C-alpha beads as a LAMMPS data file, in Angstrom:
LAMMPS data file: protein, C-alpha beads

98 atoms
97 bonds

1 atom types
1 bond types

-500.0 500.0 xlo xhi
-500.0 500.0 ylo yhi
-500.0 500.0 zlo zhi

Masses

1 110.0

Atoms # bond

1 1 1 424.622 391.545 62.179
2 1 1 421.182 392.242 60.614
3 1 1 421.274 394.004 57.087
4 1 1 417.797 395.985 56.446
5 1 1 419.766 398.025 53.642
6 1 1 422.546 398.325 50.277
7 1 1 424.485 400.201 52.969
8 1 1 424.377 397.357 55.259
9 1 1 425.198 395.159 53.024
10 1 1 428.326 397.109 51.073
11 1 1 429.909 396.994 54.777
12 1 1 429.025 393.729 55.193
13 1 1 431.583 392.965 51.781
14 1 1 429.452 391.685 49.512
15 1 1 428.755 392.765 46.361
16 1 1 425.584 392.514 45.050
17 1 1 421.725 390.937 46.094
18 1 1 422.838 388.611 43.089
19 1 1 425.358 386.429 45.113
20 1 1 424.510 383.366 46.688
21 1 1 423.325 381.791 50.054
22 1 1 426.027 379.796 51.545
23 1 1 423.971 378.078 52.865
24 1 1 420.640 376.910 50.610
25 1 1 422.549 378.710 47.144
26 1 1 420.143 380.338 46.248
27 1 1 420.414 384.190 44.967
28 1 1 420.404 387.007 47.943
29 1 1 417.549 388.550 46.492
30 1 1 415.634 390.615 49.579
31 1 1 416.476 391.837 52.529
32 1 1 416.355 391.416 55.735
33 1 1 419.873 389.249 55.319
34 1 1 422.361 388.269 58.277
35 1 1 426.004 388.761 58.824
36 1 1 427.803 386.574 60.026
37 1 1 430.956 388.058 62.972
38 1 1 432.353 384.598 62.568
39 1 1 433.588 383.722 58.778
40 1 1 434.250 387.042 57.510
41 1 1 432.167 388.202 55.050
42 1 1 429.245 385.682 55.320
43 1 1 425.469 386.604 54.444
44 1 1 422.675 384.626 55.226
45 1 1 418.840 385.073 54.249
46 1 1 417.188 385.427 57.505
47 1 1 415.546 382.049 57.442
48 1 1 418.232 380.214 56.676
49 1 1 420.348 381.687 59.572
50 1 1 417.738 380.852 62.178
51 1 1 417.421 376.977 59.980
52 1 1 421.910 376.307 60.451
53 1 1 421.397 378.364 63.828
54 1 1 418.836 375.219 64.753
55 1 1 421.089 373.315 63.147
56 1 1 424.310 373.373 65.623
57 1 1 421.463 373.481 68.312
58 1 1 420.609 369.877 67.826
59 1 1 424.236 368.808 67.436
60 1 1 425.206 369.959 70.423
61 1 1 422.382 368.818 72.297
62 1 1 422.972 365.374 71.116
63 1 1 426.595 365.645 71.201
64 1 1 426.636 366.646 75.053
65 1 1 424.011 364.374 76.174
66 1 1 424.087 360.560 74.602
67 1 1 421.523 358.095 75.183
68 1 1 421.877 355.856 77.818
69 1 1 423.689 352.576 77.038
70 1 1 421.745 349.343 76.047
71 1 1 421.605 346.129 78.534
72 1 1 423.920 343.604 76.540
73 1 1 422.473 341.564 73.708
74 1 1 422.768 338.195 74.320
75 1 1 425.364 336.528 77.658
76 1 1 426.587 333.470 78.084
77 1 1 425.903 330.628 80.389
78 1 1 427.046 327.868 81.608
79 1 1 423.849 326.192 81.451
80 1 1 424.471 326.778 77.492
81 1 1 428.236 324.886 77.233
82 1 1 427.243 321.850 78.707
83 1 1 424.236 321.129 76.128
84 1 1 426.323 322.131 74.478
85 1 1 430.212 321.113 74.567
86 1 1 432.618 322.277 72.220
87 1 1 433.129 319.498 69.776
88 1 1 429.645 318.648 68.916
89 1 1 428.039 318.878 65.455
90 1 1 425.737 320.497 64.406
91 1 1 424.926 319.535 61.405
92 1 1 421.800 316.775 60.736
93 1 1 422.248 313.168 60.391
94 1 1 420.034 310.786 57.201
95 1 1 417.570 309.462 59.719
96 1 1 417.417 313.713 61.256
97 1 1 416.190 314.999 58.157
98 1 1 412.183 313.038 57.661

Bonds

1 1 1 2
2 1 2 3
3 1 3 4
4 1 4 5
5 1 5 6
6 1 6 7
7 1 7 8
8 1 8 9
9 1 9 10
10 1 10 11
11 1 11 12
12 1 12 13
13 1 13 14
14 1 14 15
15 1 15 16
16 1 16 17
17 1 17 18
18 1 18 19
19 1 19 20
20 1 20 21
21 1 21 22
22 1 22 23
23 1 23 24
24 1 24 25
25 1 25 26
26 1 26 27
27 1 27 28
28 1 28 29
29 1 29 30
30 1 30 31
31 1 31 32
32 1 32 33
33 1 33 34
34 1 34 35
35 1 35 36
36 1 36 37
37 1 37 38
38 1 38 39
39 1 39 40
40 1 40 41
41 1 41 42
42 1 42 43
43 1 43 44
44 1 44 45
45 1 45 46
46 1 46 47
47 1 47 48
48 1 48 49
49 1 49 50
50 1 50 51
51 1 51 52
52 1 52 53
53 1 53 54
54 1 54 55
55 1 55 56
56 1 56 57
57 1 57 58
58 1 58 59
59 1 59 60
60 1 60 61
61 1 61 62
62 1 62 63
63 1 63 64
64 1 64 65
65 1 65 66
66 1 66 67
67 1 67 68
68 1 68 69
69 1 69 70
70 1 70 71
71 1 71 72
72 1 72 73
73 1 73 74
74 1 74 75
75 1 75 76
76 1 76 77
77 1 77 78
78 1 78 79
79 1 79 80
80 1 80 81
81 1 81 82
82 1 82 83
83 1 83 84
84 1 84 85
85 1 85 86
86 1 86 87
87 1 87 88
88 1 88 89
89 1 89 90
90 1 90 91
91 1 91 92
92 1 92 93
93 1 93 94
94 1 94 95
95 1 95 96
96 1 96 97
97 1 97 98
């Protein structure tokens, strides 16, 4: 509900413009304000209500359209296993260090 005057503000259950906006934590201060129907009585700055709605839409879009799955990071093949059989040591000998 759009709040444009003191009478409408009192109808939402808010006591004054000194209350804090739940989104930005600043005093409500001036009109226009918006009251939430879901969490009664919550009064927001109009800009905060728009930002909150945008955040919710972005989160929903991200959730409902996830990125495509990525390919495997590495692949094991028979040729790799043949080149390095199990039990083979990979440490350098004294003669190989130079």
